[in-house]
MDTraj code that builds the backbone (N, CA, C; nanometers):
import mdtraj as md
import numpy as np

residues = "MET ALA THR ASN ARG THR PHE THR MET VAL LYS PRO ASP ALA PHE GLY ALA GLY ASN SER GLY ALA ILE LEU SER MET ILE GLU LYS ALA GLY PHE LYS LEU ILE ALA MET LYS ILE THR ARG LEU THR SER GLU THR ALA GLY LYS PHE TYR GLU VAL HIS LYS GLU ARG GLY PHE TYR GLY GLU LEU VAL GLU PHE MET SER SER GLY PRO ILE ILE ALA ALA ILE LEU GLU LYS ASP ASN ALA VAL ALA ASP PHE ARG LYS LEU ILE GLY ALA THR ASP PRO ALA LYS ALA ASP GLU GLY THR ILE ARG LYS LEU TYR ALA LYS SER MET GLY ALA ASN ALA VAL HIS GLY SER ASP SER ASP GLU ASN ALA ALA ILE GLU GLY ASN PHE PHE PHE SER HIS LEU GLU ARG ILE".split()
xyz = np.array([
    [14.2479, 9.5796, 10.8190],
    [14.2969, 9.6221, 10.6891],
    [14.2019, 9.5732, 10.5795],
    [14.1630, 9.6618, 10.4929],
    [14.0685, 9.6284, 10.3855],
    [14.1365, 9.5422, 10.2791],
    [14.0602, 9.4476, 10.2272],
    [14.1112, 9.3676, 10.1171],
    [14.0641, 9.4289, 9.9858],
    [14.1091, 9.3721, 9.8794],
    [14.0771, 9.4253, 9.7474],
    [13.9748, 9.3411, 9.6730],
    [13.9088, 9.2490, 9.7427],
    [13.8099, 9.1643, 9.6759],
    [13.6775, 9.1664, 9.7500],
    [13.5718, 9.1526, 9.6720],
    [13.4383, 9.1403, 9.7286],
    [13.3608, 9.0381, 9.6466],
    [13.2430, 9.0042, 9.6939],
    [13.1573, 8.9069, 9.6272],
    [13.0235, 8.9717, 9.5944],
    [12.9673, 8.9338, 9.4814],
    [12.8351, 8.9816, 9.4441],
    [12.7554, 8.8714, 9.3768],
    [12.6251, 8.8895, 9.3776],
    [12.5345, 8.8077, 9.2974],
    [12.4358, 8.9005, 9.2290],
    [12.4126, 8.8777, 9.1013],
    [12.2980, 8.9374, 9.0337],
    [12.1831, 8.8424, 9.0665],
    [12.0830, 8.8948, 9.1344],
    [11.9747, 8.8122, 9.1874],
    [11.8726, 8.7743, 9.0796],
    [11.7850, 8.6757, 9.1110],
    [11.6886, 8.6269, 9.0116],
    [11.6010, 8.7348, 8.9477],
    [11.5631, 8.8392, 9.0238],
    [11.4773, 8.9429, 8.9668],
    [11.5487, 9.0196, 8.8562],
    [11.6728, 9.0574, 8.8799],
    [11.7491, 9.1329, 8.7795],
    [11.7883, 9.0442, 8.6624],
    [11.8252, 8.9196, 8.6913],
    [11.8599, 8.8262, 8.5838],
    [11.7381, 8.8022, 8.4946],
    [11.6239, 8.7746, 8.5558],
    [11.5010, 8.7469, 8.4820],
    [11.4516, 8.8655, 8.4010],
    [11.4800, 8.9865, 8.4475],
    [11.4372, 9.1076, 8.3763],
    [11.5340, 9.1473, 8.2650],
    [11.6414, 9.0706, 8.2492],
    [11.7383, 9.1003, 8.1438],
    [11.8325, 9.2153, 8.1770],
    [11.8545, 9.2405, 8.3053],
    [11.9400, 9.3517, 8.3466],
    [12.0835, 9.3120, 8.3805],
    [12.1171, 9.1857, 8.3660],
    [12.2505, 9.1387, 8.4040],
    [12.3613, 9.2113, 8.3294],
    [12.3472, 9.2254, 8.1999],
    [12.4509, 9.2918, 8.1197],
    [12.4723, 9.4356, 8.1625],
    [12.3642, 9.5075, 8.1847],
    [12.3751, 9.6475, 8.2270],
    [12.4399, 9.6576, 8.3645],
    [12.4037, 9.5673, 8.4535],
    [12.4623, 9.5678, 8.5882],
    [12.6104, 9.5357, 8.5819],
    [12.6474, 9.4330, 8.5064],
    [12.7896, 9.3979, 8.4938],
    [12.8678, 9.5113, 8.4285],
    [12.8074, 9.5794, 8.3343],
    [12.8718, 9.6944, 8.2709],
    [12.8977, 9.8055, 8.3721],
    [12.7985, 9.8337, 8.4574],
    [12.8172, 9.9348, 8.5616],
    [12.9309, 9.8974, 8.6557],
    [12.9380, 9.7694, 8.6888],
    [13.0430, 9.7209, 8.7791],
    [13.1806, 9.7431, 8.7164],
    [13.1945, 9.7066, 8.5901],
    [13.3235, 9.7249, 8.5225],
    [13.3567, 9.8725, 8.5035],
    [13.2584, 9.9527, 8.4684],
    [13.2824, 10.0966, 8.4506],
    [13.3223, 10.1637, 8.5817],
    [13.2835, 10.1050, 8.6945],
    [13.3213, 10.1581, 8.8258],
    [13.4622, 10.1143, 8.8663],
    [13.5294, 10.0411, 8.7786],
    [13.6686, 10.0038, 8.8038],
    [13.6903, 9.8676, 8.8659],
    [13.5854, 9.7877, 8.8775],
    [13.6005, 9.6527, 8.9325],
    [13.6445, 9.5568, 8.8226],
    [13.7329, 9.4674, 8.8581],
    [13.7798, 9.3624, 8.7671],
    [13.7122, 9.2322, 8.8076],
    [13.6600, 9.1596, 8.7103],
    [13.5994, 9.0291, 8.7369],
    [13.7096, 8.9259, 8.7580],
    [13.7085, 8.8601, 8.8727],
    [13.8075, 8.7588, 8.9088],
    [13.7510, 8.6188, 8.8860],
    [13.6210, 8.6042, 8.9055],
    [13.5501, 8.4780, 8.8837],
    [13.4044, 8.5126, 8.8585],
    [13.3384, 8.4338, 8.7719],
    [13.1980, 8.4589, 8.7434],
    [13.1339, 8.3326, 8.6882],
    [13.0085, 8.3094, 8.7302],
    [12.9323, 8.1965, 8.6762],
    [12.7833, 8.2237, 8.6877],
    [12.7098, 8.1649, 8.5955],
    [12.5643, 8.1625, 8.6033],
    [12.5268, 8.0291, 8.6656],
    [12.4396, 8.0337, 8.7636],
    [12.3957, 7.9113, 8.8287],
    [12.2549, 7.9320, 8.8821],
    [12.1969, 7.8291, 8.9332],
    [12.0665, 7.8384, 8.9979],
    [12.0771, 7.7713, 9.1341],
    [12.0430, 7.8441, 9.2377],
    [12.0488, 7.7904, 9.3727],
    [11.9273, 7.7032, 9.4002],
    [11.9499, 7.5914, 9.4645],
    [11.8381, 7.5127, 9.5171],
    [11.7956, 7.5777, 9.6484],
    [11.6823, 7.5391, 9.7003],
    [11.6395, 7.5899, 9.8305],
    [11.7429, 7.5553, 9.9379],
    [11.7977, 7.4356, 9.9286],
    [11.8986, 7.3917, 10.0262],
    [12.0249, 7.4778, 10.0172],
    [12.0731, 7.5020, 9.8961],
    [12.1944, 7.5823, 9.8776],
    [12.1715, 7.7266, 9.9192],
    [12.0577, 7.7832, 9.8813],
    [12.0261, 7.9204, 9.9215],
    [12.0144, 7.9294, 10.0734],
    [11.9543, 7.8289, 10.1350],
    [11.9419, 7.8258, 10.2802],
    [12.0763, 7.8219, 10.3490],
    [12.1665, 7.7451, 10.2938],
    [12.3014, 7.7372, 10.3515],
    [12.3748, 7.8697, 10.3346],
    [12.3636, 7.9314, 10.2176],
    [12.4323, 8.0587, 10.1931],
    [12.3823, 8.1670, 10.2889],
    [12.2513, 8.1718, 10.3108],
    [12.1908, 8.2744, 10.3959],
    [12.1661, 8.2250, 10.5383],
    [12.2348, 8.1205, 10.5801],
    [12.2149, 8.0608, 10.7121],
    [12.2298, 8.1614, 10.8264],
    [12.3119, 8.2626, 10.8073],
    [12.3313, 8.3652, 10.9096],
    [12.1997, 8.4358, 10.9437],
    [12.1039, 8.4338, 10.8522],
    [11.9744, 8.4993, 10.8729],
    [11.8639, 8.4018, 10.9157],
    [11.8994, 8.2793, 10.9470],
    [11.8011, 8.1738, 10.9719],
    [11.6969, 8.2090, 11.0782],
    [11.7359, 8.2832, 11.1788],
    [11.6440, 8.3171, 11.2874],
    [11.5589, 8.4400, 11.2578],
    [11.5832, 8.5049, 11.1458],
    [11.5082, 8.6267, 11.1126],
    [11.3803, 8.5916, 11.0376],
    [11.2806, 8.6745, 11.0518],
    [11.1491, 8.6500, 10.9929],
    [11.1480, 8.6415, 10.8419],
    [11.2421, 8.7063, 10.7761],
    [11.2430, 8.7077, 10.6298],
    [11.3207, 8.5920, 10.5677],
    [11.3799, 8.5049, 10.6488],
    [11.4675, 8.3975, 10.5978],
    [11.3976, 8.3075, 10.4951],
    [11.2804, 8.2570, 10.5264],
    [11.2098, 8.1664, 10.4348],
    [11.1783, 8.2329, 10.3020],
    [11.1324, 8.3550, 10.3086],
    [11.1015, 8.4306, 10.1866],
    [11.2283, 8.4560, 10.1045],
    [11.3392, 8.4864, 10.1731],
    [11.4669, 8.5099, 10.1056],
    [11.5154, 8.3842, 10.0343],
    [11.5094, 8.2717, 10.1019],
    [11.5519, 8.1445, 10.0421],
    [11.4650, 8.1114, 9.9213],
    [11.3347, 8.1293, 9.9352],
    [11.2427, 8.1021, 9.8238],
    [11.2746, 8.1920, 9.7046],
    [11.2955, 8.3203, 9.7302],
    [11.3272, 8.4147, 9.6237],
    [11.4595, 8.3804, 9.5561],
    [11.5620, 8.3531, 9.6349],
    [11.6956, 8.3290, 9.5772],
    [11.7027, 8.1967, 9.5012],
    [11.6104, 8.1067, 9.5255],
    [11.6075, 7.9807, 9.4504],
    [11.5014, 7.9831, 9.3400],
    [11.4447, 8.0996, 9.3119],
    [11.3357, 8.1109, 9.2143],
    [11.3821, 8.1235, 9.0697],
    [11.5100, 8.1448, 9.0483],
    [11.5609, 8.1609, 8.9117],
    [11.7119, 8.1698, 8.9111],
    [11.7705, 8.1789, 8.7927],
    [11.9167, 8.1853, 8.7820],
    [11.9740, 8.3113, 8.8478],
    [12.0991, 8.2982, 8.8893],
    [12.1756, 8.4108, 8.9440],
    [12.3115, 8.4134, 8.8742],
    [12.3791, 8.5255, 8.8843],
    [12.5192, 8.5334, 8.8434],
    [12.5994, 8.5611, 8.9691],
    [12.6923, 8.4734, 9.0005],
    [12.7819, 8.4914, 9.1146],
    [12.9155, 8.5416, 9.0615],
    [12.9782, 8.6335, 9.1340],
    [13.1062, 8.6879, 9.0875],
    [13.1920, 8.7357, 9.2032],
    [13.3219, 8.7211, 9.1854],
    [13.4211, 8.7814, 9.2739],
    [13.4793, 8.8992, 9.1983],
    [13.4855, 9.0127, 9.2667],
    [13.5313, 9.1380, 9.2066],
    [13.6571, 9.1861, 9.2775],
    [13.7398, 9.2570, 9.2037],
    [13.8622, 9.3112, 9.2618],
    [13.8764, 9.4596, 9.2316],
    [13.9164, 9.5340, 9.3336],
    [13.9401, 9.6777, 9.3231],
    [13.9926, 9.7229, 9.4588],
    [14.0696, 9.8276, 9.4631],
    [14.1087, 9.8837, 9.5922],
    [13.9824, 9.9188, 9.6703],
    [13.9812, 9.8857, 9.8002],
    [13.8677, 9.9158, 9.8868],
    [13.7376, 9.8545, 9.8328],
    [13.7468, 9.7320, 9.7860],
    [13.6391, 9.6671, 9.7115],
    [13.5053, 9.6618, 9.7851],
    [13.5049, 9.6181, 9.9094],
    [13.3774, 9.6008, 9.9806],
    [13.3042, 9.7344, 9.9938],
    [13.3722, 9.8345, 10.0461],
    [13.3077, 9.9651, 10.0675],
    [13.2674, 10.0299, 9.9355],
    [13.3539, 10.0239, 9.8363],
    [13.3220, 10.0853, 9.7075],
    [13.2052, 10.0153, 9.6398],
    [13.1968, 9.8826, 9.6543],
    [13.0862, 9.8117, 9.5917],
    [12.9548, 9.8402, 9.6634],
    [12.9586, 9.8475, 9.7966],
    [12.8371, 9.8798, 9.8714],
    [12.7839, 10.0170, 9.8296],
    [12.8747, 10.1096, 9.8030],
    [12.8338, 10.2427, 9.7564],
    [12.7718, 10.2343, 9.6167],
    [12.8301, 10.1529, 9.5291],
    [12.7809, 10.1376, 9.3926],
    [12.6417, 10.0742, 9.3893],
    [12.6159, 9.9771, 9.4770],
    [12.4853, 9.9102, 9.4710],
    [12.3757, 9.9913, 9.5380],
    [12.4075, 10.0709, 9.6374],
    [12.3064, 10.1535, 9.7033],
    [12.2352, 10.0825, 9.8163],
    [12.1456, 10.1525, 9.8799],
    [12.0715, 10.1016, 9.9957],
    [11.9865, 9.9806, 9.9582],
    [11.9651, 9.8930, 10.0572],
    [11.8831, 9.7728, 10.0372],
    [11.7448, 9.8082, 9.9852],
    [11.6878, 9.9131, 10.0363],
    [11.5575, 9.9621, 9.9911],
    [11.5810, 10.0557, 9.8720],
    [11.5400, 10.0157, 9.7526],
    [11.5674, 10.0997, 9.6353],
    [11.5059, 10.2388, 9.6443],
    [11.3999, 10.2547, 9.7216],
    [11.3390, 10.3869, 9.7394],
    [11.4326, 10.4807, 9.8158],
    [11.5234, 10.4235, 9.8934],
    [11.6187, 10.5025, 9.9715],
    [11.7577, 10.5049, 9.9087],
    [11.7762, 10.4338, 9.7985],
    [11.9071, 10.4261, 9.7331],
    [11.9375, 10.5565, 9.6593],
    [12.0641, 10.5928, 9.6574],
    [12.1060, 10.7135, 9.5859],
    [12.0842, 10.6986, 9.4357],
    [12.0574, 10.8100, 9.3703],
    [12.0424, 10.8113, 9.2240],
    [12.1689, 10.7541, 9.1594],
    [12.1492, 10.6778, 9.0542],
    [12.2609, 10.6227, 8.9789],
    [12.3178, 10.4939, 9.0342],
    [12.2678, 10.4472, 9.1504],
    [12.3159, 10.3201, 9.2048],
    [12.2434, 10.2044, 9.1364],
    [12.3015, 10.0878, 9.1459],
    [12.2430, 9.9696, 9.0824],
    [12.1017, 9.9436, 9.1342],
    [12.0830, 9.9502, 9.2642],
    [11.9499, 9.9221, 9.3197],
    [11.8483, 10.0294, 9.2843],
    [11.8896, 10.1536, 9.2763],
    [11.7968, 10.2599, 9.2363],
    [11.7484, 10.2357, 9.0933],
    [11.8406, 10.1888, 9.0081],
    [11.8080, 10.1678, 8.8672],
    [11.7349, 10.0362, 8.8394],
    [11.7695, 9.9286, 8.9123],
    [11.7229, 9.7958, 8.8722],
    [11.6452, 9.7167, 8.9774],
    [11.6435, 9.7583, 9.1025],
    [11.5710, 9.6830, 9.2051],
    [11.4214, 9.7105, 9.1969],
    [11.3420, 9.6100, 9.2300],
    [11.1969, 9.6220, 9.2295],
    [11.1422, 9.6534, 9.3685],
    [11.2120, 9.6055, 9.4711],
    [11.1652, 9.6220, 9.6091],
    [11.2805, 9.5910, 9.7040],
    [11.2545, 9.6017, 9.8331],
    [11.3561, 9.5651, 9.9308],
    [11.3940, 9.4180, 9.9192],
    [11.2977, 9.3337, 9.8940],
    [11.3238, 9.1904, 9.8804],
    [11.3858, 9.1554, 9.7468],
    [11.3333, 9.2125, 9.6407],
    [11.3844, 9.1888, 9.5049],
    [11.4734, 9.3074, 9.4692],
    [11.5930, 9.3088, 9.5295],
    [11.6777, 9.4276, 9.5189],
    [11.7965, 9.4135, 9.4247],
    [11.7834, 9.3288, 9.3259],
    [11.8732, 9.3182, 9.2097],
    [12.0094, 9.2547, 9.2358],
    [12.0782, 9.2946, 9.3416],
    [12.2141, 9.2438, 9.3639],
    [12.2417, 9.2200, 9.5121],
    [12.3327, 9.1294, 9.5353],
    [12.3887, 9.1065, 9.6689],
    [12.5292, 9.1646, 9.6676],
    [12.5692, 9.2212, 9.7775],
    [12.7065, 9.2670, 9.7943],
    [12.7538, 9.2347, 9.9338],
    [12.8726, 9.1775, 9.9453],
    [12.9280, 9.1427, 10.0765],
    [12.9348, 9.2661, 10.1648],
    [12.9110, 9.2454, 10.2944],
    [12.9100, 9.3580, 10.3884],
    [13.0392, 9.3737, 10.4667],
    [13.1355, 9.2837, 10.4464],
    [13.2644, 9.2931, 10.5153],
    [13.3680, 9.2143, 10.4369],
    [13.4936, 9.2417, 10.4655],
    [13.6020, 9.1660, 10.4009],
    [13.5922, 9.0181, 10.4365],
    [13.5625, 8.9897, 10.5631],
    [13.5510, 8.8513, 10.6073],
    [13.4401, 8.7787, 10.5317],
    [13.3213, 8.8418, 10.5217],
    [13.2109, 8.7789, 10.4494],
    [13.2382, 8.7686, 10.2998],
    [13.3104, 8.8636, 10.2434],
    [13.3463, 8.8557, 10.1014],
    [13.4267, 8.7287, 10.0743],
    [13.5212, 8.6982, 10.1619],
    [13.6024, 8.5770, 10.1453],
    [13.5166, 8.4516, 10.1633],
    [13.4336, 8.4500, 10.2660],
    [13.3467, 8.3346, 10.2921],
    [13.2517, 8.3118, 10.1744],
    [13.1889, 8.4183, 10.1275],
    [13.0911, 8.4064, 10.0189],
    [13.1571, 8.3682, 9.8869],
    [13.2724, 8.4258, 9.8587],
    [13.3454, 8.3878, 9.7374],
    [13.3846, 8.2415, 9.7406],
    [13.4296, 8.1943, 9.8564],
    [13.4683, 8.0533, 9.8706],
    [13.3485, 7.9595, 9.8631],
    [13.2297, 8.0079, 9.8967],
    [13.1075, 7.9277, 9.8878],
    [13.0804, 7.8887, 9.7422],
    [13.1072, 7.9798, 9.6509],
    [13.0739, 7.9588, 9.5094],
    [13.1903, 7.9158, 9.4213],
    [13.3130, 7.9500, 9.4577],
    [13.4259, 7.9309, 9.3659],
    [13.5430, 7.8599, 9.4302],
    [13.5990, 7.7614, 9.3560],
    [13.7245, 7.7006, 9.3975],
    [13.8381, 7.7938, 9.3532],
    [13.9568, 7.7679, 9.4018],
    [14.0716, 7.8499, 9.3622],
    [14.1039, 7.8326, 9.2132],
    [14.0669, 7.7189, 9.1570],
    [14.0902, 7.6949, 9.0139],
    [13.9969, 7.7763, 8.9244],
    [13.8887, 7.8264, 8.9803],
    [13.7904, 7.9025, 8.9032],
    [13.8158, 8.0535, 8.9050],
    [13.9255, 8.0940, 8.9630],
    [13.9577, 8.2365, 8.9762],
    [14.0808, 8.2694, 8.8936],
    [14.0823, 8.3943, 8.8427],
    [14.2032, 8.4351, 8.7711],
    [14.2956, 8.5069, 8.8672],
])
top = md.Topology()
chain = top.add_chain()
for i, resn in enumerate(residues, 1):
    res = top.add_residue(resn, chain, resSeq=i)
    for name in ("N", "CA", "C"):
        top.add_atom(name, md.element.get_by_symbol(name[0]), res)
traj = md.Trajectory(xyz[None], top)
């Protein structure tokens, strides 16, 4: 059964380029409600822990370095069918393959610097949201 919450991060490339406001606006216009949000900067250790599931993959070191290279915005979003609807809104990981009008098509620079993170399952949405936010930090 699908839940109504998902997790996202505006990544360092989009934050650094000044696209955070436009991205958050797109998210809200798509019907998502912000449940929790913060600006933070991941250390290499924290980014490594968050992306630990990818530790054995060749891109892990580069991903950790990139995600700790600048500030991010972490957020929990709410909407019916949140995970699937958000994945559709952000578009394909490779912005060259992303549909027109998606966040990644508009704001991503490359497959690695792809503007936003979006949870890929209800289970991961809960895990990722809990990584960044206590229950007191949510509305």
